[in-house]
C-alpha positions in Angstrom: -12.8 -1.1 -2.3 -14.4 -4.3 -1.1 -12.0 -6.3 1.0 -13.3 -9.6 -0.2 -12.6 -8.7 -3.8 -8.8 -8.4 -3.1 -7.1 -11.5 -4.5 -3.5 -12.7 -3.9 -1.5 -14.8 -6.2 2.2 -15.5 -6.8 4.1 -13.3 -9.2 3.9 -14.5 -12.8 6.1 -13.5 -15.6 3.3 -11.7 -17.4 3.1 -9.4 -14.4 6.6 -8.1 -15.0 5.8 -4.6 -16.5 2.8 -3.9 -14.2 4.6 -4.9 -11.0 7.8 -3.0 -11.9 5.8 0.1 -12.8 3.8 -0.1 -9.5 6.9 -0.4 -7.4 8.9 2.2 -9.2 5.9 4.6 -9.1 5.8 4.2 -5.3 9.5 5.0 -5.0 9.0 8.2 -7.0 6.1 9.1 -4.9 8.3 8.7 -1.8 11.7 10.1 -3.0 10.4 12.6 -5.7 12.7 11.0 -8.3 14.2 7.8 -9.4 17.8 6.7 -9.5 18.2 4.6 -12.6 21.2 2.8 -11.1 19.1 1.3 -8.3 16.5 -1.5 -8.4 18.1 -3.8 -11.0 16.2 -6.7 -9.3 13.0 -5.3 -10.9 14.3 -5.9 -14.4 13.6 -9.6 -14.1 11.5 -10.2 -11.1 10.9 -13.9 -11.8 14.7 -14.4 -11.8 15.5 -12.1 -8.9 12.9 -13.6 -6.6 13.1 -17.3 -7.8 13.6 -18.5 -4.2 11.1 -16.1 -2.7 7.4 -15.8 -2.2 6.5 -12.8 -4.3 2.8 -11.9 -4.0 0.7 -9.6 -6.1 -2.6 -8.3 -4.9 -5.2 -7.9 -7.6 -8.5 -5.9 -7.5 -10.8 -6.1 -10.4 -8.0 -7.4 -12.6 -5.6 -4.7 -11.7 -2.4 -5.3 -9.7 -2.7 -2.9 -6.8 0.0 -4.2 -4.4 3.1 -6.3 -4.0 5.2 -7.9 -1.3 7.9 -10.5 -1.2 9.2 -12.9 1.4 12.8 -13.7 0.9 14.5 -16.6 2.7 17.6 -15.8 4.7 19.9 -17.8 6.9 18.9 -19.3 10.3 15.1 -19.7 9.8 14.7 -16.0 8.9 12.8 -14.4 6.1 13.0 -10.8 4.9 10.0 -8.8 3.6 10.9 -6.6 0.7 9.1 -4.8 -2.2 6.0 -3.9 -0.2 4.1 -1.5 -2.4 0.5 -0.3 -2.8 -0.9 1.7 -5.8 -1.0 5.4 -4.8 -4.8 5.8 -5.4 -5.5 2.9 -3.0 -3.2 3.6 -0.1 -4.7 3.7 3.4 -7.4 1.4 2.5 -6.0 -1.8 4.2 -4.3 -3.3 1.2 -0.8 -3.1 2.7 -2.0 -4.6 5.9 -3.7 -7.5 4.0 -0.5 -8.1 2.1 1.7 -8.0 5.2 -0.7 -10.4 7.1 -0.6 -12.8 4.1 3.2 -12.7 4.0 3.3 -13.3 7.8 0.9 -16.2 7.4 3.0 -17.7 4.6 6.2 -17.3 6.6 4.6 -19.2 9.5 3.4 -22.0 7.2 6.8 -22.4 5.7 8.4 -22.7 9.2 10.3 -19.4 9.4 10.9 -18.4 13.0 11.6 -14.7 12.3 10.8 -12.0 9.8 13.0 -9.0 9.2 12.5 -5.8 7.2 14.1 -2.4 6.7 12.8 1.0 5.7 14.2 4.5 5.6 14.1 6.4 8.9 12.4 9.3 7.1 9.3 7.3 6.2 7.4 7.8 9.5 4.0 6.5 8.3 5.6 3.2 7.2 7.5 2.9 10.5 4.3 3.5 12.4 2.5 0.9 10.2 5.1 -1.9 10.8 5.2 -1.2 14.6 1.4 -1.3 14.7 1.6 -4.7 13.0 3.9 -6.1 15.8 7.4 -5.5 14.4 10.0 -4.2 16.8 12.9 -1.9 15.9 16.2 -3.7 16.3 18.7 -1.1 15.0 19.5 1.8 12.7 22.2 2.0 10.1 22.9 5.0 7.8 19.4 6.4 8.0 17.6 3.0 7.7 15.6 1.3 10.4 15.6 -2.4 10.9 12.7 -4.4 12.3 11.9 -8.0 13.3 9.0 -10.1 14.2 9.4 -13.3 16.3 7.1 -15.9 14.8 7.7 -18.4 17.6 5.6 -16.6 20.2 
C-alpha cells in the first residue's frame, strides 16, 4: 500500500453497504460471531451519524477503513466505528484515520476526544495509548480513554 494513495472523504449514502459490511466483518474477526440485536446504527449510517464526521478511507476505489467523530457535551467529541479491512491491518491505515479525526476535532474546536474499547482488545488499547490517549476508567470490561486537545 502506498500511503499517498489513501484518500479520506465523508461518508456518502452510496457507501452504506460497503461500510456496514467492513465494520461488521471487523466485529466478527474480533468476537468470532455477530449479535444481530446490536449495531442498529449501521442500518442507516447517514441518519445515525448526521451530526458527526464519519470518514471513509479509500484505496484504489475500495473502502478500506472508517472512523467517526461524534460531538458530545462540553466541547468533547467521541471517536467511534474505527475499522480497517482485515487484509490491510497493521499497515498504518488506522493511524492515518485516527490522525485525520484528531485533526478535524481540533479544527472544529473540540477540547477533548474520548473513546472506549473492550479491555480484552490488547492491541487496540496499545494502539490508542501509543497515539497519546490516556486511560480514564474501566466499566464492565470496557476501557475508556481521552485525549486533551488543548495541550
